[in-house]
N, C-alpha and C positions, 0 to 999 in steps of 0.2 A: 504494500500500500504506500502511495506517495505521500509527501508532506502535505500537499494541498488537500488530498482526500481525507487524510487524518484530521486536519484542522477543521474541515467542513463537518465531519462526523462529530467531533468534539463540540462544535458550536451548536449543532442540532440537539445533541444530548443535553447540553446545558440549557438551551432554550426550552426544551420540553419540561424542565424542572420548574418553570415559572419562578425563576430566582428573584428574590427580593432581599434588600439589605437596608440598614438604617431602621430606626423605629423609636417611638416615644417611650417604650418600655426599658430601653437601655439607659445606663447612667450617662449623664451629660458629658460632653467632651471636656468642659472646664473641670468637672469633678475628677475625671480620669487624670488630667494633667496636674491638678493641684496648684499650689502657689508657685509663682515664677522662681522663687528661691531654689526650688528643686529641679529646675529645668535642665541642668547639666546632664541629667540622666533621662531626658525626654527626647522624643523625636517625632517627625512626621515622614512617612514614606509614600511615594507613588509607585505602584506596580502596574506597569502597562506595557508588557511585552507579549505580543500576539505570536502564536506559532507560525502564522503565515505572513503577517505584515511587519513583524518586528515591533519596535517602539522604544520606550524609555523606562528604566527603573531609576528613581531618584530618592535619595535618603538625605534628610536635613536634620542634623542633631542640634540640640539646644546649646552645645558647646561652640557651634559655628562650623563644625565639619559638614561638608557637603560632598556626596558621592553621586556621580551621574554615570549611568550605564546606557549608552546608546547602542541599540541592536538593529542591524539591518535585516532585510528580508531573507538573507541567507543564514540568519542566526549567528552572525559574527558581531562580536561586542567590541566597542571602544569605550574604555573606562577612564574617567577623570575624577580626581580627588583634590579638594581644596579646603582651605580655611577662610571663612569670611568672618566679619565682626559678629560676635555672639548675638548682638541685638538685631542684626539682619536676619539671622536664622530664627531667633525667637519671635520675630514679627510674623513668621509663617505659623508658628505654634499658637501665637496670640490670635491670629485670624481664624485658625481652626476652632479655637475655643469660642470666639465671638460668634462664628457662624454655626456653632454646635454641629459640626459636620457629621459626627457619628450618628446623629439622629435626623439627618437630612431625609426628607420624604422621597424615597426612590420609587418610581413607577413599577408596578408588578406587571410584567409581560414576558412572553417568550422572546428569546433572542432570535436573530436571523442568521443564516449561515455567514461565516467569516466576520461577523460583527465583533469588534473589540469590547472588552469589559474592564475598564480601568478600575483600580482599587486604591483607596487611600487608607493607610494604616497610621494609627496614633498610638505611640508607646508612652506610657506614663512613667514617672520616676520610680514607682514601685515595681516596674517590670511588666505590668499588665498591658497587653496589646488588644486593641479593638480595631475593627475595620469596617469600611462601607464601600460597596461597589455599585456601579450602574452600567447600563448599556451605553455604548459610545454615542448613539444617536439621540439619547434622551437629554433634555435640558433640566439640570438640577442645580439651581442657583448657588446654594451653599457649597455644594461639592465643586462646582465649576470655578467659584472664586478661589477656593483653597488650591485647587489644581493649577489655576493660572499663576498663583503666587509661587508655587513650587517650580513650575516650568520656567518662569521668568528668572528665578535664581539659577536654575540649571543652564539656561542660555548663557548667563554671565560666566559661569564656570567653564563651559565649553569654549567660549571665546577667549578666555584669559589664561588657560592652562594647557599643558601638553598631556597627552594620554599617559596613564600609568600602566595600561594593559591594552593590548589589541590581540584578539584571538577568538576562539569559540566561546559562545555564550555560556557562562558558568552559573547556572540558575541558583545553585546553593551557596554561592560565594557570599561572605560577610566581611566587613572591615576588620583589620587587625585589632585584637583586644576583645573581640566578641565571643561569648560563649552561648550556644544554643542548646536548649533541652527539649527533647521530644519524649512525651509520655506515651509508651506503647500500650494503648488500651483498645484499639479498634482493629478489626479485620475487614478489609475492603473499603475503608474510607480514611481520609487523612487523620493522623493523630494530632492532639494538641501540641503546639510548639511555641516556645517563648525564649526571649533573651534574658539572661541573668543581669542584675544590676552590678555595678563595680563592687559594691559591698558583698554581694552574694558570690561573686567570682573569688573574692578573698576567702570567704567561708569554704568554698569548694576546694580551694588550694590547701587550706589547713586540713580539711577532711581527707585529703589524699596523702598527707605526710605520714610516714612511719606506719604504713599499712602492711601487715605481715602476709606472707603467702597463705593461701586458704588451706592447703593441705588436703583438698579433695577436689575431684573434677566438678566443674560448673560450666554452664552454657546459657546464653541468653536465648532460650528456646520457647518462651511462653509470654503471653500478654501480662501487662502489669508493671513492667520495669521501666527504666529510663535509659535513653541514649543521649550522650552528651558529646557535642562537637565544639572544640575550641579552635579559634582562628588566631594564631600567633600570640598565645597567652603563656607566659613563662610559668612553669610549675604545673601546668595542666596538659595532659596528653591531647593530641588532636582528636582522638576518638576513644570513647570508653562506654561501657554499659554497667548498670547497677541494678541488681535484682537478687532477692533471696539471700541477703547477707554477703553477697559477692560483688566484687568490682572487677570487671574484665578490661584488661589493658593489652589488647592484642591477644597473644597466646598466654600471657601472664595473668593469672587470676589471683586476686588479693582479697583478704577479709575486710568487710566493711565495719571496722571496729569503732569508727567515729560516728556511725549513724547517718551516713549520707542519704541512704534510701528513705529513711523516715523524714529527714529534713526536706528532701525533694517532694515527698508525698504531701507534707504539710503545705509546701509552697504551691503545689498543683491544686490542692483543695482551696487555698486562699484565692487562687486565680480562677476558680470555677472550671479547672481542667482535670479534676480527679476522676478516676473510674467510678461509674455508678455502683452504689452498694446494693 
């Protein structure tokens, strides 16, 4: 099956689901972001790379870090990273809060083949992520205003910086210093995934120190555990799993003597990402 056919089938399947996002039952965007004093650990992301048309992924951190990933129709990525004044970046977060973008009223309708579906993600200082998506052909004023602000900042970065990477689109790539947790609780649908805060990364690092060999075989072979991926984080392996009192570090299996699994389970529960009881 060719890429065009696969993209068309995916769009039809998504359209049949009558997807909707945003809603008044969700916490407000301002509540998720909290006071501006904590916005060093907050962010807004645009995810808009279509399997057929390409597009842009843009990340705006409250610290002023901006990452732009421009992807062409051949799924080839040109990545730019820059630092802007923190207040410039925070203006985007401020706009997201003012527009309450997470509760934007998005029309419920089936998509059409090959129609893009951009997503805006808001990450709060506590590590909680929420998102809102819409079909590209729909006008959603709150969504569109925030997206326009993100795109304007992305345009400036593209014009003023040189690429840091050119090559195949790396969908799972994250900036250096990022730790992503996936809670393996579903079969046949995406698992809950989130980024740890800097404070949580330090707790993870401490929990991995002085862990002894387990002394018995163990494998990540059932639902309920956690997969952790670290991107350029000192003291944290790039990939590990945690389940049943064990920590898997490649072929090396260690005992979870510091309670990382319980800590991550509590974190998942606090984020609403825990397995149903």
